[in-house]
N, C-alpha and C positions, 0 to 999 in steps of 0.2 A: 340815561338809563344804562347804556353800555359802560360808561365810566364807573358808575356805582357798582356794577356787577364785577368789573375787573378788579376792583379793590377788595372783593370778597375772596378769601383763599379757596373757597369751594364754589366759585361762580358757575362752574360747569355742571354742578349737581342740582337737580331740581329742589331737593330739600334745603340745600345751602341757599339757594335763591329765595325760597320761601322764608327762611329765617331772616335773611337780609331785608326782605320787604315788610316783614311784620312790624319793623320799627318805623315804617313810613307813616306819616299822619293819616288817620282815617277820615279823609274829607271827601265830599262828593265831587268827583271830577267829571266834568261833562264829556270831555274827549281826551283820548290818549293816542299819541303817535308812537307805535312800538318799533324801535330800531334795535335789532339784536341779531345774534348769530342765527343762521337758519335752524340749527339743531336745538335752539332754545325757544323758537317762535311759538310753537303750539302751546307749550305749558304756560309761558308768560302771558300770552294774549288771553287764553281761557281763564287764567287766574284773575286777571284784572277785570275781564268782562263779567265773570260770575261773582267774584268776591266783593269787588268795589263798585259793581253796577255802573261801569263806565263804557261809553261808546269807544270802540277801538278801530284804528286802521293800522295795519302792520307793514313793516318794511318787507318787501318781497324778497325771496319767496319762502314758503313754508316747506319744511323737509318731509319727503316721503308721503305723498298723498295716500298711498294704499293703506297706510296704517293710521293716518291722523286726520284725514279730511272730515271724518265724521264728527269731530269735536265742534268745529265752527259751523258746520251745516246743521248740527243739532241746535245750536244757539239760534240760527236763523229760523229754523222750522218752528221753534217755540215762540217766535216773535218777541224776543226779549231785548236784543241789542242790535244797533247798527254795526255792521262789520264790513270791512273793505280791505283788499290788498292795496298797499300804497304804491301802486304802479303810476308814479307821477307823470310818466311819459304821456299817458292818455289824456292829460288835462292841459298840455301845452297847446296854445292856439294853433300852432302849425299842424299838430296831429289832428286836432279837432277839424281843421279845414280839410285835411286829407280825407278824413272819415266822411265829412259832408260831401266831398266830391264823389267818393265811392257810392254813397247812398243815392246821389243824383244820377248815377250811371254815366258820369263824365268820361270814364275810360272804358266803358263797356263791362263785360264779364271778366273778373280777375282770373288770370291763368297762371301767372308766375310771380313769386315774391323772392327777392334777394335781399338778405340782411346780414350785416357783419358787425361784430363788436370785439375788438382786440385791445388789450391793455397790458403793457409790459410791467408786471408787478415787481416791485423791489424785493430782494431776497429777505428783507427784514419784516415784510408783511406777514406775520405769523398766521393769521386767520386764513390766508390763502393757501399756504403750504402745509398746514397741519391737518391731517385727516381727522383727528379727534375734534377739531373745531368746525367740521363741515367744510373743509377747504376745497379749492378747485375753482376753475373759471366758470363752469356751467351754472352753478347756483348763484354765483356772485354777479356775473354780467351776461351769461347765456340766456337768462330769463328775458332780457329785453328784446333781442331779435326773435326769440320764439313767440313772445307776446305780440310782436308786430305782425308776424305771419298769421297768428290766430285772429286778430281783429280784422286783418285784411281779407281773410276768408270768412268773415261774418261770425267768428266765435265758434265755428263748428269744429268737431274733433276730426283729426286726420284719420284716414283709413289705414295708413301705414307709416311707421317711423323707422328710419335707418340711421345709424351713426357710426362713424369711424373717428379715431382720435389718438391722442398720446397721453401717457401718464408720466409723472415725474418720479424722482427717487423716493418720495414720501407716499407714492401711490395715489396722489390726487390727480384729477384730470388737468392737463395743461393746455390742450387744444382739442377742438372737436369740429367736425363737419357733419351737420344734421340735414337729412333729406326728409321732407314731409310730403306725403301724397294725400291730396284731398280729392273729393269726387270730381271737382271741376278744374283742378290744377295742381301745381306743385310749388314747394318752397325750398330754397336752399339757404342754409344758415351756417355762418362761420364764426367760431368763438376761439379766442386765444388769450392766454395769460402770459404768453412769452413775447409777443410783439404788439405794437400799437397799430391798429388798422384805421381806415377812414371812418368807419362807423356809420355807414349810410344804409338806407333802406329804399329799395325801388320796387314799386308795385306796378306790374304790367298787365294791362287788360286788352281786350279785343280791339279797342279803338284808340288806345294811347297808354300813357304811363304817368305815374306820380313818383317823383324823386324826393325823398326826405333827406335833406343834406345833413352831413355829420356835424356834430354828434346827434344821431337820429334818436337817441334815447332822451334827449333834452333839446330839441331842435328849435331853430328860429327861422328856417327858410325851407320852402318846398318849391318844386318846379313841376308844372303841369304841361305835358306834351301830348297834343292831339295830332293824329296823323294828318299831314298836309298843312299844318298850321305852325306859327311861330311859338316856341315854348314860352310859357308865362311863369315868371318868378313871383312869389309872394313872400314877403318878409314880415316877421312878427317880433318887434323889439321886446326884450325882457323887462320885467318890472323895475322901476327905479329903486336904487339902494341908497343907503346913507353914505355920506362922504367918508372914504377910507374904509368902508366895510369890506371885509374879506371872507372868502368861503374856502372850504377844503376842496371842493370839486367844482368844475365848470358849470355855470348856469344854475347854481343852487338857489338863486332867488326865484327860480321857476317853481320851487316847492309851494309857493304861495298859491299857484293855480289849483292844486289839489286840496289845499286847506280851504279855499273858498268853495270848492265843489262839495266838500264834506259839510261845511256850514249850510249850504243850500239844501243838501239832502236832509239834514237834521230839521231844518225849518219846515220841510214838507212832510216830516214824519216817516221818511223812508227807512227801511231796515237794511238796504244795500243800495249801492250806487248804480243807476242804470248804465252809466258809461263804463263801469268796471264790475260786471256781474260776478258773483262768487263762483258760479258753476264754470265760468270761463277760466277763472284762476285755477280751478281744479284741473281743467283740461291742459292748461299750460304746464302745471306740475307733473301731470301724467307723462307729457312729452319729455320733460327733463328727467323723470324717473327712468323712462325707457332708454334714454340716451346714456344715462349713468350705468344702467344695467349692461348695455352693450360694451361699455368701456371697463366693466368690472370694477366700478368705484363703489365701495360699500363703506359706510361710516360705522365706527365701532358702536355707537349708540343704537344703531339699527339691529345689532346683534345682542344688545343688552336687554335681556328679558325684563329685568327690574325696571329699567328706564322706560320701556314701552308700556309696562303695566301702570306705571305712575301716570303716563300720558292718558291711558285709557280711563284711569280713575277720575280724571277731570270730566270726561264725557259722561260717565255713569252718575256723577254727582249733580249734573245739570238738571 
């Protein structure tokens, strides 16, 4: 989908996108995985969900929840389509095991979460450095450690969000340190587009800790440490791939986990995935919105009245 849109001279305009997709075959598609720029996500997903009557799960995250979350929550409320944020991390067996341990009370009450994700982006990666394309590290990779803190604290909204960071010459965020205060604990999150970091997540409770080894957004190993006991490692091999098969990013074969999860949800008639609730996706985006606000990162489309009205028109048409 991304490649098709890039070939359109007006791929950044909603109407240009609509014209491009009108030529697509009008067939009944059971499921669509939407991979797009954050600034395009709401319009594209709502269009396919409403016009083509297709189940959708979209590449995280959606831009600016305060203006756009109503669109897909309206879809859910009307019980029309299955929708899910494609937070593939949540479906990795290592993460599922970590969540199981939390639900069993293995480490007691969660008090602290530390999570980092840093990736040294090449200067030619335009979508990261261009403000008009929704650039910056927060929306591209910051969503992963923020989401980790969210599910570690049971999906509840933090009572306070604080953020400091840096911006580059093009005014996109280049690094950020986010502090989240929950009723029962705190989370510290580090995000960078300038350097590559270990990418680990550590969840600390009153009786022990769970370490999700890097890359924790697509992990294969966790370590459970209980006070006074020997740490226990658990490893989860990735799905087998075809000989010579290559991927653009590490552990991409793990995308199969969420595809299977979506298939299972559809078979059960679910409208959202219990492991990735829509309201929790909203809370994560609210955190990212708050962090961007503190760094004074504002995308041009958010100030484009016409752009925002077109987004709202999708909601009104549902």
